[in-house]
Structures are given as C-alpha cells and as structure tokens.
N, C-alpha and C positions, 0 to 999 in steps of 0.2 A: 766190816764180815761182808761177803761176796753175796750179789745178789745175780738173779738171771739177767738185770737190766746193766750190770757192769760186764757180763760175759757176752750179752748179746750187742750193746751198744757201739762196740767197735768205734767207729767216729761218727756215729750218724747225728743229724740234726735233728728236732724234733719239731713240727709245725702246729702252732695253735691258731684256731681263731674262731671268728663266731660262726655259729652252726645255724642260727634261728631265722634264717631268710633262703629261698628257693635258689637253687644252684644258679640259673640265670643271674639272679639279684645278687648273689653273695662275690664280694664282701662290700658289706654296708660302711664299715669301719677297719680301724687298724688290725692289721694281721700280726701277732706275736709268733716269733721263731726262738726257740730255746735248745741252746747247744748244750749238751750236757757233759761239757769239761770245761776246765779253767781256760780264760783268754789265752790266745797267743799259739795255741796248739793248731794243729791242722784241721781238727773241725770248726774252731773259730774262723779261721781262714776262709774255707770253701764256704761257710755257710753265708758268710757274709757277700761272698761274690754271688750267690743265688740268690740271698733275700734281695739285693739291688735290683736283680732281674725281675724278681716277682713282684716287686713294687712299681715296676713300669709298666709291667702286664697288666697288673690287677686293678692301677688307677686307685691303690689305696696304699699309706704308708705301711711297711714293714719294717716291726721294731727286732732287733734281733739281741739277745744276752747270752753268757755265758754264765754256769752253775757253778759254784763249788764244792756242793753236797756231796760226799760220796756215800751216804746211805740214805736213797731216796725210799719214800714211803709207796713203791708201786712196781708192778714187775711190768717189764715190757711184753712180754707175751702174753698179756691180758689185759694190759691198759691201753693199748695203742694198736691202731691199723696201720700196716704199710701203704705208703702213696706212691715212691717212687725211688730207685736207686738215683744217685746222681755221678757218683764217679768211683773209681778204685784207685788206691793207691800203694805204691811200694813202701814198706818200713826200711828202716836203714840201721847198721851197727853202727855208733860211730865212738871215739874216744879222743883224748886230748892229745895234741901232736905227741909229747914226749913220752907216752904211753910205751913201754916195750914190747908193741906187739904191733905188727903192720897189715896183719891180714887174718883169717878165721884160724888158720891153723895155729899160728904162735898165738893167738889167744886162746884156744882151746889147751896148748902144749902148759901155758902158763897157768891157766886155771887148774890143771890136774896136778902139776909141780907145786901149786899153792892153793888146796883143797880149803875153800870157806874163807880166803882172804882176797879173793877179786871179787868187785861188788858189780854189779848193774843197775843203772836208773829206770825208772819208767814214770810216765805220768800218771799214776795212779793206780791202786791196787784193785786187782780186776778188769783193767782197762785192755784192751786189743795188745797194747806194748808190753804189758806186764806178761801176757802169757805166750807171746812171743819169745821173749825170755825163757819163759819155763820150758816152752817146747825144744828151745835152744840147748837148755840144761839136758834133758831127758834125752834127746837125740845125740848129744856129743857124749854124755855120760860124764859131765863135769860139775865140778860143785861151785857154782856162783852164787853170791846173796844178792838177794832182791834188796833194792832200797825205794820203796815208792814216794812219791811227792804230788802235790797237788795239780801241777801245770806243767807244761812243756819249758817255758822259760826257768821254771825253778830247777828242773831236773837237769839243764843245760848248764844251768848257772854252777849245779853241783859238781857236773864232771870238771867244767874247766877251774872251778875251786880246788880240784883234785881230792875233794870227799868222796866222791865215787869214782872210779873206773873208765864205766863203759855204760853207753844208753842205747836203749832199743826204741826208735821214735819214728814217726812216719818223715818220709822224706821233705813234705812241705814244712814242717816245722823246724828243721836244722837245715835246710837248702843254704841259706844265707851264710850261716857259720863254715857250713864244709866249702862253700865256694871261696869264703875270704880266708880260709886256711885256720880258722880258730879251731876247727873241730877236724880231726882226721876219719875219713870214711873207713870201713874195713869190708862191708860188704854190705848189699842188699837182701832182703830176707825172700822174695820170689824167685819162682824158678828160673827167671830170665832177667837179665839186666832191664833198667828202668831208663825210660827215656830222657828223662831230666838229670841224671847223672849216669851217663852212658860208659865212662869208664872204671866205673865201681863194680867190681865181679859179683855175680851171685854166691852166696854164702853155699850153696850146692855145689859150686864149682870145686871148691877145697877137696872135695872127696871125701871128707869128714862127718857129713850130715847126710845121710841117704835119706831122701823125701822129704827133705825140709825144704817149706813154699809158703810162706805166709804173704798174703797180699789183703790189706784191709779195706774197706768200704765205707762210703759216704751215702746215706740215704735219708728221707723225711718221711716222718710219720705224722698221723693226726689223732687226736683223742679217740678212744673206742666210742663209737655212738654216733660221730659225724655221719650226716647222710652219704650213701654211696654216690648221688649224684655231683656233692661238692669233690669227694675222693676222685671221682672222674675229673672234674673240672681243674683240681690241682695238679693231677698228673698229665694232663693236656699242656697244661702252662708251663711245668716244670722241663717237660719234652721239649717244648719249642723253645724256651729259654736254651735249653742244651745244644740246640742245631745252631744257634747264633753264633757268628765266627768271633764276635767280641767277648762273648761268654767263654767260648771255647778257649781263645787265646789266654784270657785272664786265668782259666782254671789250668791250664798244661803249664803255664808260667810259673802258678803255684805249686806245680809239681806232682799233680795227679791227671789219671787218664779220664775223660769223660765216658760215662757210661749209663744211659738211660735206662728204664723198663718199665713194663706194666705193673700195676700195684700186685698182681698175682705172682708175677715172676720174683718180686723181690721179697714177697710173705715167703715164698718157697727156698730163695737164696739164705734167708735168715734163721729157717728152721735147719737147714744144712749147716750153717755155721754154728748153732746153737749145739748140733749134735757132734762136731767135731772138737771144739773147744771144753764140753762138758769133759769129754775123755782125757783132755789135758790136764783139766782141773782135778779129776779123778786120780789120775797118775800122780799128780803134784801133790796129794793129801791136803788140797785146801778145801775147808770145807764149804758148803754152800748154804746159805739161810732160806 
C-alpha cells in the first residue's frame, strides 16, 4: 500500500537520538540513523558518509541501519520534523548491454510497439524511483510494466538476469555498473546532464518527454517532538560537515551534489515534493493509504 512516507521519503535518511538532555549537552549516548530503504542503495551509501562525519563532530557513536519494511506504521508528514537537506541526486535509466534500445527514443518506440511487454524495475513500490518511472510512462504515453523490488541490488540483479528490462534508480546506486559496462545508461532524468555521468544525455533532450525533470534528494529528519535546540544543533553540525572538503569529495564521488539547507527550507521543499508526486500518483491510479 502506498503511504505518504513512501511518496515523500525519496531517499531521505532519518535521524534518531536521545532528546533527554539540554542541547549544549546532547548527545550523551549513541545516536541512531535509520535509512528507510534496504542496504546498497543511494540512501544507504550517502547516509553512511554523513553518519561518519556526524560521529566525529558529535563525539558519540553514530550507528546506522537500513530497514526493509515497505509498510511502516507512521506518516512522514506528522511523525517527523525536518532537520536538513544533505544532497540532491540525479536518477538514471539503465538497461542491460544487449537490450535493443540505446536511447530514450528507441525505448519509447519499443514500448509503444509492444505495450505492456517491456518492464521497468525500481527498488520499492512508492519510492521515488517508482514514481520516476510512472512519470516517464505518463509523459511518453507508453505502457511499461512496473516490477518493484526491495532493494537496489535486487533490482540491478533482475535487470542483469534479464528478468526485467529497464531500471530507474539513483546514479549513486548504479554508478559502478555503468562505469564497468555491466549496465547501459540510456538517460538521466533531470533537465540537465549529471556531473557524475556527463556523457549520458538528459531524457528531455530526446524531445519525446516535454517537461520531464526528476531529481531526488537526501535529507535528515528527527522524531516529532525533539526540542528545537537539538534540531538547530543537528542542522548546524550537518551543514558544517557538508562544507568539509573530505566529505564533499566522498559525496561527489558517490554520485550526488552536496546541498545543505535550513530546517525550514527543507520542510518547504518536502511540501512541494508531496504536491508534485501526489499528482503523479493520482494520474497513475495508485491508491493511497
């Protein structure tokens, strides 16, 4: 079932920690970072980079874990408070090397010639990657079948094993396979080419997808009710980390664009994202729980 958490989480990492001390004393014990997607995907990769930097600055262990549940018992819009955006990332459309389409035009032509027979994978029903594929279907007017998996590695394996034809995922999740030639990149989904894969065209360049522009984001949240002083301390610490050359280099190498923010600006961004993707959900006829 689709929840607002799945619709809005994009690739967000959620931060949990003790809130029983004054901000100047916090944290006094370990901090837990929960990534709301399975291991090996973009959120997991970026979350671990940020967690390591936070541990160094906060002086307490920062323990990170990825979750597998796709039916959480909470609502992002009411259960969590935004802390900071961390980065933005392009998504990329990839397939296996022998798939008979080398660009977006050819993919759309193949899908229209074989309605419902070409399939696309994503690392989760309701995830950003799923909705990126749904928007592609709607914009191109092509009938492509969605096949969800639990994690990015599972979806990648399915494409390589010819169980699924195409994958929509973050650049960071498939960058290694694209660089090695295991996966063939057809296009990135943002309106501009992405720095990590500069030779891969933007899907909109095909002329077949007017207005098609999808860029995902990574961010940090805290449970609703955490004192504002702690939110402010976390925001400051995160944004200080993002200014460090070593952290920027690791994040850039992982395939994202570093982009910090205030808690307020991140909350406003989330609201815009929900409005946009809820419209895609409605157009696709996907029920919301």
